[in-house]
N, C-alpha and C positions, 0 to 999 in steps of 0.2 A: 647802485650800479647802473641806473638808467642812463647816466652820462656816457656810458660806453656803447650804447645802442647806435647803430648806423642811422643815417638820415632816412634811409629807405623804410625803416620800421615805422616811421610816422605816417606812412602812406597806407597802412593797413591797421585794422582794429580787431579785437577779439570778436569772433562770430556771434551774432545774436542768437543763432540756432544753438550753439553750444551753451549760451547763457540760459536758453529755454530748457535744455537738458538739466542744467544745474538747478534751476528753479523747480522743475518737476520733482526733483529728489527731495525738496524741502517741504512739499505739500503732502498732506495725508489724503490718499486716494484721489489724486488729480485725474482729470479727464484730459488726456494728452493727445492732441491732434497736431502736434508740431513735428513729430518724428519723420525724418526723411529716409526711412528704410523699411523694407517689408516687415510685417509682423509675424509671418510664418517662419518656422525653423528651416535652416538649411537642410535639404533632403538627405536622408540617411546614406544613400548610395554615394553621394559626393563626400560626405564625411568619412565613409569607409575607404574610399579611394585615397584620401589624404592620409588616413591612419596606416594603410598598407604601404604607401610610399615611404612614410617615416620608418616603419618597421623593416622595410627592405633596404634601409640605409641611404635613401635618396635625400639626404639632408645637407649635402655639400653645395657650394656655389654651382650655379648652372652657367651656361654661356650667357653673356650679358643680354643678348637679343631674345633669349628664351630657349627652352628645350625644343629641338627640331620637330618632334612629333606634335607638339602643341601648336607651333607656328604653321605646320601643314594643316592641322585640323581647323584652325581659325581661318586660314586662307580659304579652305573649303566652305566654311560657314559664310564668309563674305560672298563667295560665289553663289551659293545656293539660297541663302536667306536674304542677303542684301542685294543680290543680282548684280554684283560688281564683277564683271566677267574677267577682268585682267588681274584679279587678286592672286598673288603668288606668295609662297613663304618668304622670299627675299624682300617682300614689301611689308612684312609684319614685324613689329617689335612688341614683345611682351614686357609689360611694366607693372608697377605696384599701384594699380588704381588709376582712374582717369585724372585724379588730382596730380599724380606724378607725371602723367602724360602732358598735362598743361604746364607743369613746372619745367619739364624738359623742353617743350616747344618754345616757351617764352624766353628761356635762358639761351637757347641755341639760335633763335632767329629774330628776336625783338631787340632793336636798338633804341636808346633813349630818343624821345621825340617821335618815334614811329606812331602812327595812328591806326587804331583798330575799330572796326564797325561791329557793334554787338546788337543782336536782335533782342528787343526788350518786351516784356520782363525777362530777366536773365539769371542764370546761376551766379550767385554772389561772388564766386571765386574769379570769374572772368575779369571784371573791372579791377578787382583788388590786385590780382597778380600782374595785370598789365601795368597798372600805375606803380606797383612795387618795382618793376623793371624799367621805370622811367617813360613808359609809353602814354599815349593819349587815347581817350575813349570818346567815340560818338555813338549814339544809339538810334535805332530805327524800330518803330512799333511792329510787333509781330503780325499785325494785319496789313502790312505794307503791300503796295502794288508796284508794278514796274515803273510807273511815273514817279513814285517816291524815290526810287533809286536814281532816276534821271537827274534829280536835284543834287545828287552827290557826285556827279560825274567829274567835277573839277577838283575833287579832294583826292589827295594821295593816301591810299589806304593799304596797309600791309596785310592785315588779316580780317576776314569776315568770320564771326564766330556766333554760333547758335546751338541750342539743344532742341532736338525734335525726336520724340515727344518732349515737351518743354517742362523743365522745372523752373518756375513754379506754376505755370498756367495749364499744363496738359495739352497745349496747342500742338498740332502736327502741321508743319508747313505743307502747303499744297504743291502740286506739280508745277503750276504756273509761277508760284513764288520761287521755287527752287530753280526753275529755268531762268527767271529774272536775275537771281543771284549769280548763276553760272555765267550769264551774258555779261553782267557787270564785272565779274572777276576777270573774265577773258579780255575785256576791253581795257581794264584798269591795271592789270597785273597783280591784283590782290590774290591771296591764297585763302581758300575756304577751309575752316575747321568745323566739321560736322560732328557734334557730340550726340551719339546715338545710344547712350547708356541705358535708356528706357525703351529700347526698340521692341522688346517682347510685349510691353504693355500698350498694345494697339487694339482698342476695343471695337473699332468699326472698320478695320482693314483699310486704313488711310495711310499707313506709314510707308515712306519711300526714301531710300538712300540716294542722295544726290550723286554719289559715286557710280550709280547704275547707268548714268548717261553723261557724266562729266568727269574727266580724269585728273584735273588739277585740284585735287581735294585731299585733305587729311581727315580720315574717318576714325573716330574714337568709339570704342565699345568696351563693355566690361561685364563682369560677373556679379558685382555687388548687389545691384537691385534685382536682377532677374532670378537669382538663386539664394538670396540673403547671405551673401559672402562679403558683406560690407567691411568687416574687420579683418578679413583674410587678404584683402588688397591684391586684386588681380584685374588687369585690363589689357587691351591691345590697341596699337596704333597701326593703321593701314595708310601707307603714303608712298609716293614715288621713291625708288631705291636710294637716290642721293640723300633724301631727307632722312630715311631710316638709317643710313650709314652715319650721318652726323648725330642723330639722336642716340644711337647705340654707343658711339664714342663718349658722349656726355654721360650716358647712363653708367658706363664703366667707372667714371670718376665720382659718381654721386650715389645713385641708388644701388649700383653694382648689378643686381638682378632681382627679379620678382622672387618671392619666397618659393623655394624649390618644391616642397611638398604640395603647396597650393597650386602650382602649375599642373601637377598630376590630378589634383581635384578638378581643375578646370577642364581637363580632358574628359573626365566623367560627366561634368556638368553639361557639356555640349551634347551628350547623348540623352539628357534627362528631359522628359515631357513635362512642361509646366502649365499645360492647358487648364487644369482644374484651378490652379492658383489665379490665373489670369481671369477666369470666369467669375471667381469670387469677387475680384476687384471690380469687374465690370458691373456686377450687381450693386456694389457699394457706390460706385460712380453714379449709377442711375438713382439710387436712393437719395444721395445728397442733393443732386440736382432737383429731383421732384419735390423734395422737402423744402428747399430754400428758394426756389425760383420766384415765388410770389412775394418774398420779403426782401430779397437781395438782388442786386444786379450781378449776374454771373453768366458766363458762357460755358456750355457743357464741355467738360473735360473730354478730350479725345484719346489721351494717353497718359503715361506715368501714373501717379496716384495722388494728384493734388487738384485743389481748386484755388484760384486766385480771386478772392472774394472782395468785391467793392463794398465798402462799409460807410456808414454815416460818420462823419467826423474824422478825427486823427487816429492813425493806427496804434500809436503808442498808448494813447488814452483808452482806446477800445480794448487793447490787450490787458491793460491794468485793471479795467473793470471786469473783464472776463476772469482774470485770476482771483481778484478779491471777492467777487460776488458769486462766481460759479465754479471756481477751481478748474477753470478751463485754460489749457496752455495752447497758444497759437504762435505763429511767427509773424513779425511785422513786415509789411509789404515794402517798406522803403529800402530794404537791403537788396530787393530784386528790381526796383523800379524807382525812378527819381521823383516820387510823390509819397504822401502819407495817407493815401486813400484806400489802401488794400491790406488784407491779411492773407497769409497762405494757410490753408488747412490740408492735412493729409488724411486720406481715408484708408491708409494702410494700418488698420487696427481691427480689433475684435468688434463684433456687431454691437455688444452692449456699450462699449466705449463710444462707438460712432453714433449710436442713437442718443446717448446722453449728451454728447457734444453738439449734435444737431439741435436737440431740444433746448440746450443752453443758448445757442445762437439765435433761435427763434424767440426766446424770451428777451433777448437783448435789443430787439428793434420794436 
């Protein structure tokens, strides 16, 4: 049946992260540092809210843009937490995860041959979905300065896309970097997409939403990582009203709406204090850095729950050795960055797994 596939399907491949999940299932007692989701359970009060919504009969379709009380609550979150003063419910679309948000955005606004600038290393879905829709990709290192953007001033760019805190590096873009992106976008006509799915995982109080000082931006945030609701699929898009109108129309014909009972769970999640969970991950962040800094080249993660670790040799060979000799599952860096010199490790795991994984990494160099 492969002959019936569209030409577009040749532009994407099965995710190596999913392959890591499958591989982990075949090993006996693997040390798994590949998982890109929290290890803690979804808080009980959130699950209770979802259960109550189901038992109260709130299982029908909702408005495509989301239930009004959640749109209002998320607008308030954007105003209070992200400091985006002009956030209003009419500027919010509720959708089924940030992945769906990207699907909507690229389908609604990206034409074949449009060029997008991605901050690298990047979430693997960005370049894959851009190319799937016929777009072109150029990258800019996450440690860029304003002068690096100056070199791109003659290129016609549709979107500027980044995650901050970053998956896979944990990097949080600085105020000067965000201002440089805003100036570049203003002068070039590009639209900024700021993926802030890891916004709560900010270990040194460095996180800043670009929307707090620049209004021509599309801000993405969600519930998956902060509350371990990855499989429940809930996220939001904050954007100018005209963009939200277009995305809502497309959502009506595709995703239809975010899961109804999960939207009520999202209401409860916004009231939930996750401080203790974030503190646990900060300790693990520090442990990994202090343990590996003498043996590996790495920059201390500022957010999310990852390290993008520079390794000796080729990432695929390194990972093969980790699996065969140490039962250690990692993610190859080439899916986040155009080289084979890195691996991504996640410290979103129990302490015994993390210590075993770090011990294995130390034995490998």
